[in-house]
MDTraj code that builds the backbone (N, CA, C; nanometers):
import mdtraj as md
import numpy as np

residues = "UNK UNK UNK UNK UNK UNK UNK UNK UNK UNK UNK UNK UNK UNK UNK UNK UNK UNK UNK UNK UNK UNK UNK UNK UNK UNK UNK UNK UNK UNK UNK UNK UNK UNK UNK UNK UNK UNK UNK UNK UNK UNK UNK UNK UNK UNK UNK UNK UNK UNK UNK UNK UNK UNK UNK UNK UNK UNK UNK UNK UNK UNK UNK UNK UNK UNK UNK UNK UNK UNK UNK UNK UNK UNK UNK UNK UNK UNK UNK UNK UNK UNK UNK UNK UNK UNK UNK UNK UNK UNK UNK UNK UNK UNK UNK UNK UNK UNK UNK UNK UNK UNK".split()
xyz = np.array([
    [1.3098, 11.4193, -0.1632],
    [1.2407, 11.3006, -0.1171],
    [1.1029, 11.2918, -0.1808],
    [1.0393, 11.4065, -0.2017],
    [0.9056, 11.4080, -0.2596],
    [0.9056, 11.3467, -0.3987],
    [1.0083, 11.3764, -0.4792],
    [1.0113, 11.3222, -0.6151],
    [1.0259, 11.1697, -0.6146],
    [1.1033, 11.1165, -0.5225],
    [1.1180, 10.9702, -0.5137],
    [0.9883, 10.9074, -0.4667],
    [0.9243, 10.9698, -0.3672],
    [0.7959, 10.9178, -0.3195],
    [0.6946, 10.9136, -0.4321],
    [0.6879, 11.0198, -0.5114],
    [0.5893, 11.0225, -0.6196],
    [0.6325, 10.9344, -0.7376],
    [0.7613, 10.9293, -0.7676],
    [0.8096, 10.8474, -0.8789],
    [0.7790, 10.6998, -0.8563],
    [0.7984, 10.6537, -0.7323],
    [0.7763, 10.5128, -0.7023],
    [0.6404, 10.4860, -0.6376],
    [0.5616, 10.5908, -0.6177],
    [0.4294, 10.5797, -0.5566],
    [0.4378, 10.5057, -0.4224],
    [0.5220, 10.5605, -0.3332],
    [0.5377, 10.5029, -0.2004],
    [0.5045, 10.6080, -0.0953],
    [0.4634, 10.5613, 0.0225],
    [0.4292, 10.6550, 0.1300],
    [0.5464, 10.6685, 0.2273],
    [0.5279, 10.7488, 0.3302],
    [0.6363, 10.7790, 0.4235],
    [0.6823, 10.6540, 0.4999],
    [0.5915, 10.5630, 0.5316],
    [0.6311, 10.4404, 0.6014],
    [0.7166, 10.3534, 0.5097],
    [0.6832, 10.3485, 0.3805],
    [0.7655, 10.2760, 0.2832],
    [0.9071, 10.3345, 0.2803],
    [0.9145, 10.4665, 0.2812],
    [1.0438, 10.5352, 0.2790],
    [1.1244, 10.4987, 0.4037],
    [1.0601, 10.5010, 0.5197],
    [1.1292, 10.4677, 0.6447],
    [1.1806, 10.3240, 0.6407],
    [1.0979, 10.2310, 0.5969],
    [1.1391, 10.0901, 0.5887],
    [1.2572, 10.0763, 0.4922],
    [1.2508, 10.1438, 0.3783],
    [1.3583, 10.1394, 0.2789],
    [1.4880, 10.1957, 0.3364],
    [1.4791, 10.3111, 0.4027],
    [1.5978, 10.3723, 0.4624],
    [1.6584, 10.2836, 0.5706],
    [1.5740, 10.2306, 0.6578],
    [1.6226, 10.1450, 0.7665],
    [1.6851, 10.0180, 0.7105],
    [1.6230, 9.9583, 0.6099],
    [1.6795, 9.8375, 0.5501],
    [1.8213, 9.8650, 0.5012],
    [1.8408, 9.9769, 0.4346],
    [1.9746, 10.0124, 0.3863],
    [2.0734, 10.0334, 0.4992],
    [2.0303, 10.1014, 0.6040],
    [2.1186, 10.1230, 0.7194],
    [2.1612, 9.9890, 0.7780],
    [2.0658, 9.8983, 0.7925],
    [2.0975, 9.7669, 0.8487],
    [2.1797, 9.6823, 0.7516],
    [2.1514, 9.6916, 0.6210],
    [2.2279, 9.6159, 0.5205],
    [2.3741, 9.6580, 0.5171],
    [2.3985, 9.7872, 0.5309],
    [2.5324, 9.8419, 0.5073],
    [2.6056, 9.8812, 0.6348],
    [2.5741, 9.8173, 0.7463],
    [2.6443, 9.8462, 0.8709],
    [2.7927, 9.8186, 0.8547],
    [2.8732, 9.9067, 0.9127],
    [3.0178, 9.8852, 0.9082],
    [3.0562, 9.7844, 1.0144],
    [3.1477, 9.6982, 0.9791],
    [3.1974, 9.6009, 1.0753],
    [3.3085, 9.6642, 1.1583],
    [3.3554, 9.5942, 1.2579],
    [3.4599, 9.6471, 1.3453],
    [3.5900, 9.6730, 1.2697],
    [3.6085, 9.6084, 1.1569],
    [3.7309, 9.6287, 1.0783],
    [3.7178, 9.7452, 0.9798],
    [3.6124, 9.8226, 0.9920],
    [3.5805, 9.9376, 0.9075],
    [3.5578, 9.9009, 0.7607],
    [3.5385, 9.7748, 0.7332],
    [3.4988, 9.7317, 0.5990],
    [3.3473, 9.7306, 0.5915],
    [3.2951, 9.7551, 0.4745],
    [3.1516, 9.7519, 0.4564],
    [3.1045, 9.6074, 0.4570],
    [3.0116, 9.5785, 0.5425],
    [2.9584, 9.4437, 0.5576],
    [2.8132, 9.4453, 0.5115],
    [2.7862, 9.3915, 0.3931],
    [2.6503, 9.3887, 0.3400],
    [2.5832, 9.2621, 0.3916],
    [2.4736, 9.2826, 0.4628],
    [2.4060, 9.1693, 0.5252],
    [2.2561, 9.1780, 0.5006],
    [2.1952, 9.0718, 0.4463],
    [2.0498, 9.0716, 0.4286],
    [1.9806, 9.0807, 0.5649],
    [1.8661, 9.1452, 0.5676],
    [1.7907, 9.1626, 0.6916],
    [1.6561, 9.0927, 0.6828],
    [1.6154, 9.0354, 0.7930],
    [1.4865, 8.9676, 0.7991],
    [1.3759, 9.0668, 0.8336],
    [1.2538, 9.0233, 0.8139],
    [1.1378, 9.1044, 0.8511],
    [1.1435, 9.1359, 1.0003],
    [1.1779, 9.0364, 1.0803],
    [1.1843, 9.0554, 1.2260],
    [1.2860, 9.1611, 1.2659],
    [1.4048, 9.1584, 1.2036],
    [1.5066, 9.2558, 1.2424],
    [1.4670, 9.3977, 1.2040],
    [1.4043, 9.4153, 1.0886],
    [1.3580, 9.5488, 1.0487],
    [1.2453, 9.5937, 1.1417],
    [1.1530, 9.5039, 1.1716],
    [1.0408, 9.5343, 1.2603],
    [1.0890, 9.5766, 1.3992],
    [1.1830, 9.5032, 1.4532],
    [1.2360, 9.5358, 1.5863],
    [1.3092, 9.6690, 1.5856],
    [1.3842, 9.6980, 1.4796],
    [1.4606, 9.8225, 1.4718],
    [1.3691, 9.9443, 1.4665],
    [1.2629, 9.9338, 1.3868],
    [1.1710, 10.0465, 1.3683],
    [1.0654, 10.0517, 1.4787],
    [1.0249, 9.9335, 1.5246],
    [0.9201, 9.9291, 1.6266],
    [0.7799, 9.9277, 1.5687],
    [0.7666, 9.8719, 1.4478],
    [0.6334, 9.8567, 1.3898],
    [0.6063, 9.7073, 1.3692],
    [0.4799, 9.6682, 1.3586],
    [0.4463, 9.5261, 1.3491],
    [0.5117, 9.4556, 1.2300],
    [0.5449, 9.3287, 1.2506],
    [0.6086, 9.2482, 1.1453],
    [0.5233, 9.2421, 1.0198],
    [0.3921, 9.2309, 1.0361],
    [0.3039, 9.2214, 0.9193],
    [0.3114, 9.3488, 0.8350],
    [0.3206, 9.4641, 0.8990],
    [0.3352, 9.5905, 0.8262],
    [0.4668, 9.5914, 0.7500],
    [0.5739, 9.5505, 0.8164],
    [0.7051, 9.5460, 0.7521],
    [0.7022, 9.4478, 0.6348],
    [0.6395, 9.3325, 0.6522],
    [0.6301, 9.2337, 0.5447],
    [0.5617, 9.2929, 0.4221],
    [0.4489, 9.3623, 0.4440],
    [0.3763, 9.4248, 0.3318],
    [0.4613, 9.5322, 0.2649],
    [0.5271, 9.6146, 0.3457],
    [0.6080, 9.7234, 0.2904],
    [0.7270, 9.6688, 0.2117],
    [0.7930, 9.5657, 0.2642],
    [0.9047, 9.5051, 0.1913],
    [0.8570, 9.4413, 0.0614],
    [0.7403, 9.3794, 0.0633],
    [0.6831, 9.3219, -0.0591],
    [0.6573, 9.4283, -0.1638],
    [0.6049, 9.5429, -0.1213],
    [0.5800, 9.6543, -0.2129],
    [0.7109, 9.7080, -0.2693],
    [0.8108, 9.7270, -0.1829],
    [0.9402, 9.7777, -0.2282],
    [1.0079, 9.6798, -0.3241],
    [0.9849, 9.5507, -0.3034],
    [1.0381, 9.4495, -0.3948],
    [0.9686, 9.4596, -0.5308],
    [0.8371, 9.4804, -0.5311],
    [0.7632, 9.4970, -0.6569],
    [0.8122, 9.6189, -0.7330],
    [0.8538, 9.7217, -0.6613],
    [0.9020, 9.8461, -0.7239],
    [1.0486, 9.8344, -0.7649],
    [1.1099, 9.7164, -0.7439],
    [1.2503, 9.6884, -0.7775],
    [1.3499, 9.7737, -0.6999],
    [1.3097, 9.8186, -0.5810],
    [1.4012, 9.8943, -0.4961],
    [1.4815, 9.8023, -0.4045],
    [1.4267, 9.6854, -0.3738],
    [1.4948, 9.5875, -0.2893],
    [1.4807, 9.4500, -0.3532],
    [1.5580, 9.3561, -0.3040],
    [1.5428, 9.2187, -0.3511],
    [1.5403, 9.1247, -0.2312],
    [1.4710, 9.0138, -0.2503],
    [1.4588, 8.9128, -0.1457],
    [1.5565, 8.8000, -0.1770],
    [1.6306, 8.7590, -0.0739],
    [1.7223, 8.6464, -0.0885],
    [1.6767, 8.5356, 0.0061],
    [1.7468, 8.4253, 0.0052],
    [1.7153, 8.3180, 0.0992],
    [1.7417, 8.3586, 0.2442],
    [1.8217, 8.4633, 0.2634],
    [1.8621, 8.5049, 0.3983],
    [1.7939, 8.6319, 0.4463],
    [1.7201, 8.6984, 0.3600],
    [1.6532, 8.8224, 0.3982],
    [1.6435, 8.9181, 0.2804],
    [1.6295, 9.0446, 0.3108],
    [1.6095, 9.1476, 0.2090],
    [1.7323, 9.2374, 0.1986],
    [1.7596, 9.2836, 0.0756],
    [1.8713, 9.3737, 0.0467],
    [1.8235, 9.4910, -0.0371],
    [1.8827, 9.6080, -0.0131],
    [1.8567, 9.7225, -0.1001],
    [1.9157, 9.6898, -0.2361],
    [1.8352, 9.7037, -0.3383],
    [1.8774, 9.6722, -0.4755],
    [1.9215, 9.7986, -0.5477],
    [1.8455, 9.9059, -0.5307],
    [1.8765, 10.0314, -0.5981],
    [1.9479, 10.1244, -0.5004],
    [2.0785, 10.1075, -0.4933],
    [2.1584, 10.1840, -0.3978],
    [2.1560, 10.3328, -0.4308],
    [2.1479, 10.3676, -0.5580],
    [2.1451, 10.5089, -0.5977],
    [2.0219, 10.5788, -0.5401],
    [1.9065, 10.5144, -0.5476],
    [1.7839, 10.5733, -0.4916],
    [1.7955, 10.5807, -0.3399],
    [1.8508, 10.4764, -0.2774],
    [1.8666, 10.4756, -0.1321],
    [1.9569, 10.5913, -0.0875],
    [2.0692, 10.6104, -0.1566],
    [2.1605, 10.7210, -0.1219],
    [2.0934, 10.8562, -0.1414],
    [2.0172, 10.8688, -0.2478],
    [1.9467, 10.9946, -0.2734],
    [1.8486, 11.0240, -0.1600],
    [1.7795, 10.9219, -0.1126],
    [1.6875, 10.9390, 0.0006],
    [1.7617, 10.9765, 0.1277],
    [1.8747, 10.9124, 0.1524],
    [1.9547, 10.9443, 0.2711],
    [2.0000, 11.0891, 0.2666],
    [2.0511, 11.1316, 0.1524],
    [2.0987, 11.2692, 0.1379],
    [1.9860, 11.3702, 0.1517],
    [1.8707, 11.3417, 0.0921],
    [1.7588, 11.4360, 0.1031],
    [1.7024, 11.4375, 0.2446],
    [1.7059, 11.3242, 0.3125],
    [1.6597, 11.3194, 0.4517],
    [1.7533, 11.3986, 0.5413],
    [1.8835, 11.3862, 0.5172],
    [1.9818, 11.4588, 0.5970],
    [1.9697, 11.6088, 0.5740],
    [1.9509, 11.6506, 0.4498],
    [1.9381, 11.7936, 0.4220],
    [1.8072, 11.8482, 0.4772],
    [1.7016, 11.7672, 0.4783],
    [1.5740, 11.8100, 0.5364],
    [1.5869, 11.8272, 0.6871],
    [1.6640, 11.7393, 0.7499],
    [1.6826, 11.7470, 0.8944],
    [1.7644, 11.8693, 0.9333],
    [1.8546, 11.9126, 0.8448],
    [1.9383, 12.0291, 0.8720],
    [1.8657, 12.1608, 0.8465],
    [1.7581, 12.1559, 0.7674],
    [1.6849, 12.2791, 0.7329],
    [1.6089, 12.3296, 0.8547],
    [1.5993, 12.4616, 0.8691],
    [1.5245, 12.5165, 0.9827],
    [1.3751, 12.4814, 0.9717],
    [1.3134, 12.4602, 1.0843],
    [1.1710, 12.4264, 1.0867],
    [1.0893, 12.5467, 1.0408],
    [0.9836, 12.5181, 0.9650],
    [0.8951, 12.6239, 0.9184],
    [0.8059, 12.6696, 1.0317],
    [0.7774, 12.7981, 1.0318],
    [0.6844, 12.8492, 1.1334],
    [0.5426, 12.8170, 1.0918],
    [0.4662, 12.7682, 1.1870],
    [0.3256, 12.7367, 1.1591],
    [0.2382, 12.8365, 1.2313],
    [0.1266, 12.8736, 1.1657],
    [0.0386, 12.9724, 1.2290],
    [-0.0320, 12.9157, 1.3510],
])
top = md.Topology()
chain = top.add_chain()
for i, resn in enumerate(residues, 1):
    res = top.add_residue(resn, chain, resSeq=i)
    for name in ("N", "CA", "C"):
        top.add_atom(name, md.element.get_by_symbol(name[0]), res)
traj = md.Trajectory(xyz[None], top)
């Protein structure tokens, strides 16, 4: 995750917004087919629980970095490979034992 953060010059909140956008974009439908759906600023804001203005700025930054794209209906993850890499690194980080702190 650190290499992606530094490669794209994004902070942890940008990463969270990017990850959440992908989760919301790629929700499975009841028929177990992948349903790709653009998400609005409001839906991302409500899901994460951070202000809409913060989400708007973060989505704008991610769009400038070509990680997402804006459509007439909302935002979509554009670089699925980077999104998957972040998901995998986040999952492996969560599985790693916590470091002992002095």
